[in-house]
N, C-alpha and C positions, 0 to 999 in steps of 0.2 A: 294892252300890256298885261302879261301874266301877273297874278297876285299870289302872295305866299304869307304864311305865318311861321313863327319860330316856336317849336315845342322844346322847352328847356327843362331838363331833369337835374335837380340838385340832389346829390346823394352824399352820404357820409364820406365816401372815398373818391367819387368821380362826379364830373359835370359833363352832361351830354346835351348838345344842342342839335336839333334837326330842323331843317328848312323844308316845309311841307306845303304842297299845293292844295287846291280845292278838292282834288280827288284822293287826298291823303297819300300821295306819292312823296317819298323822301327824295329830294333833289340834291341835298348837301348835308354834311354833318361835321361836327367838331367835338372831339372828346379830349378832356384834360383832367388832371388830378384836382381834387377839391382842396387839399391841404387845409383841412378844417381847423387844425390847431392854431392857425394864424388869426382866427376870429372873423366876425361877420364882414367887416369892411374889406379885408383882403379877398374873401370868398366872393362877395358881391362884385368886386372888380373883375375877378376871373370869369364870373358868369356873364358879365357884359362883354368881355373880350371873346368868349366862346360864342355868344349869340351873334356878334358882329362877324366873326369868322365864318359861321354857317350861312349868314345872310348874304355875304359878299355884296355885289352891287344889285341884287334883286329887289323887286318892289314888295317889301315886307310891310304888312298892315298892322300886325299886333304880335304879342308874345303871350303864350300860355306857359306857366311855370309849375312843374310838379315838385313838391317839397316835402321833406319828412314832417310828420306830425309830432305833437299836436299843433294845430294852426287854426286861426279864425279866418276861414277861407272867404267868407262874405265880406270881411273887412280888409283882406289882403295882408294879414299879419301872421308871421310865424312866431309862435309863443315860446315854447320851451322844448325844442327837439333834443332828445337825449344824446344823439350822436353828432350834434353840432355844438362844440364848446363855445360858451360865451353868447349864444343867441338867446335873447329874451325880448319878446314883444317887438320884433324887428318888422317894420312896415315894408316888406319885401316888394310887393306889387308896386307901391308908390316909388320906391327907390329905383327899381329897374325901369319903370315907365319914364321917370325923369331923365335917367342917363341915356336911355335909348331914343327918347322922343316919340314913343309909341304907347298905345294902351297896353296894359299888362294885367293879368289875373293869375292868382295862384290856385292850386288844388293839391290836396293830399296826394302824395306820390302813388300810393297803391290804389286810391280811388281813381286816379287818372289811368293807371294800368288796367284796372277793372273795366273802366269805360271802353278803353281801346280793345281789350279782349272780347267784350260783349258785342261791340260794333263790327270789328274787323278780324277777330282771332278765334280762339278756342270756344268762346261762348256764343258765337253767332246762332241766332234762332231761339235762344233761351230767354225766359223772363226772370229767372231767379239764379243769380250767380254770386259766388263769394270768391274773391281772389286773396291769396295769402302769399307773401313773398319773404321767405327766409334768406337773409343775406347778412350784412353787417348787423342789422337789427331784424325785426320781423314786423312787417306792415300788413295791413289788410284793407280791402275795399269791398263794398257791397252794392250790387245792382238788384233791387227788389221790385217786383212787378214792372220790370223793364226800365226802371229809372235809377239813376245813381242816387244812393241814399247817403245823405251827408249829416243828418242829425240836426239838433237845435242850433248849433253854432258852426257847423262844418267839421266837427271833430270825430264823427262816427267812424268805426272801422279800426280802432286801435287794438286789434286782436292780439298783438304781441304782448300786451300788458294784461291779459288774463292771468290772474294769479293761480299758478298751478301747485305751488308748495310754499305756504307761508314761512316755513323754516329754511327755504332755499336761499341761494346766493342773492346778494344785493343787486338790484337792477339799476340802470342809469336813471330811471324815472323816480327812484327813491323808495320803491317798495321792494319787498323780498319775494323771490320765487316766481317772478313773471315768466311767461313762456319765453320771452326774449332773453332773459337771464339764464335760461336752461338749454335753449335749443338754437340760438342764433350763431352766426359766424363769429361774433365777438366772444360768445361763451365757449365755442370750440377753440378759439385762439388761446383763451386762458387755460383750457384743459391741456392743450398742446404744450404750453409753457410749463405747466405743473408736471406733466409726464417727463419732459426733458430734464427738469430739475431732479425729479425722483429717480430717474433711470438714465444717468449721464452716459452710460455705455449702450443704451437702447437705440432702436431704429429711428425714433423720432428725433432724438438728439443728433444721431449720425447724419441723417438726411439734411437737417438744418445746417450742420457744420459744413457738409459738402457743398451746399448751395450758398453758404455765407448769409443765411437769412435767419431771422428769429423764428422759432417754432410757431406755426399758425395752423389754421384749419386746412389749408391746402396741403401742407406737409403732413398733417395728421391723416389726411385722406390717402396720400401716397404711401404712408407707412401701413395703413390698414389694407391697401391693395396688395402689399407684400406679406400680409399675414401677421403683422404685429398685433399681439393680443391686447395690449393696453390701448392702442389706437382704435382697434375695432370696438372695444368695450365703450370707449368714450363716445364714438360716433353713434353706436347703437343706442346708448342711453339718451343722447340728444334726439335721435330719431324717434324713440319711444315717446318722449315728451311732445315732440311735434305731432306725432300720430294722435296722442290724447287731445291736443289742441284741435286737430281736424275733427275728431269725434264731437267735441263740444260745438263746433260750428255747424256740423251736420244736424245735430239735434236742436240747436237753437233756431236756425234759419231754414231748415228743410229745403236746401237749394237743389236745383237740377244739376249744377256743375260747380265744382271747386277747381279753380285754375291756380296752379302753383307756379309762381315765378321766383325771382331771386336766385342768387348764385349757388345756394346750397342744393338746389334741385339737381345740380350737376354731379353731386356726390351720390353714387349709386347705392352705397350701403345706408346712408342717412335716409334717402328717399324711399327705398324699398322697405326699410324698417318701419317708417311712418305709414306707408300704404298698407302694410301687413296688419296694422292695428286699427286704423281709422274706421273703416266701414264695419268690420266685424263687431266693434264695440258700440256702434250706434244702435238706436232703435231699429228693428228690422224694416219697418215701413220706410223710415228715412234713408236707411242704407240702400234700399231697393230703388229709391228715387234718384240717387246721386251718382255722378261720374266724377272721378278725380283725374285731371289731365294736366299736362305741362302747358305753360304759356306758349302760344304759337308765335307771338311777336317778340319773345325773348326779352333781352335787356332794353329794347327800344320802346316797350309798351308804355311806361310812364310818360316819356316825351311825346309819343304819338297821341296819347290821351290828352296831354296838355294842349297839343295842337288842335285836337277836336274841340276842346273847350274854347280855345281862342276863336275858332271859326263860328262856333255857336254864339259866343258873346257878340261877335260882329254881325250876327243875324244872317250869316251866309248859308247855314244849314239848319235843319229842324229845330 
């Protein structure tokens, strides 16, 4: 009988479950909203429903879970994720294992994505990889000397909380001026709201009204594509901060490749502004060593990485 694992990605806005075979082929999937504002119990219930939907009647052996940090991955505990309200020291691996009747392990979401891209995607053949994922927040993952680097308690890679400007806006983590507070999707959502309020007759407000939606990063991007100066300025500012963050990573880790995932990579103005600044600002030696590329596995990378970890923990692969 064929055997499978579930790779389950818990995000601030979505839950994705992939049913994955031993060759890392995705045979089924389930995608649904996180509805994080309802708190841990409701979200965990949806995670279980999603995993069961992806599993169907297949012979599933285990579950790997990618989760926002910070988390104590060796203990299976999600500690204080900024984008999951009400989560504090939640023993997620234990709770999912009990409800599914299967062994379960957690991993930081971008660590899982980094592992997947290193094994199967844009980082194949490299030894030193950094992954960064600007989306709702900004997560990071590190593969150093060919191995996933987790740090002392499994919390390494929180690159979104590099402090870029101590006088900058308040971040969900409680500090001021983190990269995430300046260059994430959440930051762009707030900028879009501010622009719409300050310019009620402007393009951002107009597009939002036409679509019946609150101004957000997506609407900001649409306005920028149509030449709206305020929208372009906001996105370029966020992109400049993101580029500065990439420069820091290049100089601190001297990687061969930086893999960019996350939803904001799809914003051409944001992405190109960042790329235009990142390598030129780094030490020339380090800049010559690195490539900056988009994630090949796209939004599936964290869930695929979680599946890889589940197979590893089962002893099925290396």
